[in-house]
C-alpha positions in Angstrom: 84.7 50.5 88.6 88.0 52.6 89.9 86.4 55.4 92.3 88.4 58.8 91.3 87.9 62.3 91.5 86.9 62.1 87.7 84.7 59.5 87.7 82.9 60.9 90.7 82.3 64.0 89.3 81.1 62.6 85.8 78.7 60.6 88.0 77.6 63.8 89.7 76.9 65.5 86.6 75.1 62.9 85.0 72.1 62.3 88.5 72.6 66.3 88.7 71.0 67.2 85.5 68.0 65.3 86.5 67.6 67.1 89.8 66.8 70.1 91.2 70.1 72.6 90.9 69.6 73.9 94.4 70.1 70.3 95.7 72.9 69.9 93.5 74.7 73.1 95.1 74.1 71.6 98.6 75.3 67.9 97.5 78.6 69.6 95.9 79.5 71.7 98.7 78.5 69.3 101.3 80.4 66.3 100.4 83.9 67.8 100.5 83.0 69.7 103.6 82.3 66.1 105.3 85.9 64.9 104.1 87.0 68.6 105.9 85.8 67.3 108.9 87.0 63.7 109.2 90.3 65.0 108.5 90.2 67.8 111.1 89.1 65.7 113.6 91.9 63.1 112.8 94.6 66.3 112.7 92.8 67.3 116.3 93.3 63.8 117.8 97.1 63.5 116.8 97.7 67.2 118.2 95.9 67.1 121.1 96.7 63.7 123.0 98.8 62.7 125.7 102.2 62.1 125.0 104.1 60.4 127.5 108.0 60.3 127.9 110.9 60.0 130.1 112.6 62.8 130.1 116.4 62.2 129.5 117.5 65.2 131.0 116.2 64.3 134.3 117.9 60.9 135.0 120.6 60.9 137.4 122.2 58.3 139.4 121.8 59.9 143.4 123.1 57.8 146.9 120.5 57.0 149.4 121.7 58.4 152.6 120.0 56.1 154.7 121.1 52.6 153.1 124.1 53.7 151.3 123.2 52.3 148.0 122.6 53.9 144.6 119.6 54.4 142.8 118.3 56.0 139.2 116.2 59.1 140.0 114.1 60.3 136.8 110.9 61.9 135.8 108.5 61.2 133.4 105.9 64.1 131.8 102.8 64.4 129.6 104.3 66.6 127.0 100.6 66.9 125.4 97.8 69.0 125.3 94.7 66.2 126.9 95.1 64.0 130.3 96.7 60.2 130.5 94.4 57.8 132.0 95.2 54.7 133.6 98.9 55.4 133.4 101.1 52.6 134.2 104.9 52.1 134.2 107.6 49.2 135.3 111.3 49.7 135.1 114.0 47.7 135.7 118.1 47.7 135.5 120.8 45.5 135.0 124.6 46.2 136.0 126.5 43.9 133.1 129.7 44.1 131.7 128.5 45.6 128.3 125.5 47.2 126.7 124.7 45.7 123.8 122.8 42.7 125.4 119.1 41.3 125.2 117.0 42.3 128.0 115.1 40.4 130.4 111.0 40.8 131.0 110.2 44.1 132.7 109.0 43.7 136.3 105.2 43.9 137.0 104.1 47.6 136.4 102.8 49.5 139.2 99.5 52.2 138.4 99.6 55.6 138.8 96.5 56.6 137.5 95.6 59.6 135.6 98.2 62.6 134.6 97.3 65.7 133.3 98.9 68.1 130.8 102.3 69.4 130.9 102.2 67.3 135.0 105.8 65.8 135.4 106.3 62.8 138.0 109.6 61.9 139.5 110.3 58.7 140.6 113.1 56.3 141.8 114.6 53.1 140.5 116.5 51.6 143.5 119.4 49.8 143.0 122.4 47.9 144.7 124.9 50.0 143.1 127.7 50.7 146.0 130.6 53.4 146.1 132.8 50.8 144.3 130.4 50.1 141.2 129.8 53.5 140.5 133.9 53.8 140.1 133.2 50.9 137.7 130.8 52.7 135.9 133.4 55.6 135.5 135.9 53.5 134.3 133.9 52.2 131.5 134.1 48.6 132.8 130.4 48.4 133.9 127.2 49.6 132.1 124.2 50.0 134.2 121.1 49.9 131.6 117.7 51.1 132.6 114.6 50.0 130.8 111.2 50.2 130.9 107.5 50.6 130.1 104.7 53.3 130.4 100.9 52.1 129.1 98.2 54.5 129.4 95.2 55.4 127.7 94.8 58.9 126.1 91.8 61.2 126.2 90.3 59.8 123.0 90.3 56.1 124.5 93.0 54.9 122.6 95.8 52.9 124.4 99.1 54.4 123.9 102.9 52.7 125.3 105.9 53.8 125.4 109.4 51.4 125.7 112.3 53.4 126.9 116.1 52.2 127.7 119.0 54.7 128.9 122.2 53.5 130.2 125.7 55.0 131.8 129.0 53.2 131.5 130.4 51.6 128.7 130.9 53.7 125.6 129.6 56.8 128.2 131.3 56.7 130.8 129.5 58.0 133.9 130.7 61.7 134.6 129.1 62.1 137.7 126.2 63.3 139.4 126.8 66.7 138.3 126.5 65.8 134.8 123.4 64.0 133.2 123.9 60.3 134.2 122.3 58.0 132.0 122.2 58.6 127.9 119.4 57.5 125.7 120.3 54.1 124.4 120.4 53.4 120.5 118.0 50.4 120.6 114.9 49.8 122.5 113.1 53.1 123.0 109.6 53.5 121.0 105.9 54.7 121.4 102.7 54.4 119.2 
């Protein structure tokens, strides 16, 4: 039998004619209230949960004073209203001729622990890029792709993940450290 509101209401009125009217009124109000409680709980979980993302406006190439090599400075932030637990990240990069390539699997993750609401962490991905490589990025003849994976558990004990991919060079030539160095790549980004 197809359970619709009309069928439910008809059955409810049939049963209610044999029961005390006060009990009927209580049930008639309690069932929709229960449904509303379930819906509001689900909405609260979606609105309050942790949302970890990579800040594209914080991505930049920086030169190490000690080694003379370039690396990628980036940050990730909890944009949610509750903490993220068991946070781990794995990142990698490739220096290639074009941006539309299949990427290798990411390195082993390293654990970061918990991250509170609105917390932001700045990190560094070392590379072997030299000043000559930076010139190739500026001319668009080479591409640097940084990619990775974030995993965490939200306050409601649900496992979450974020995949990210950014690049510079190729169709988005590197403009220098005064501008945002890396651009969000069209494919490879996602979250649950």
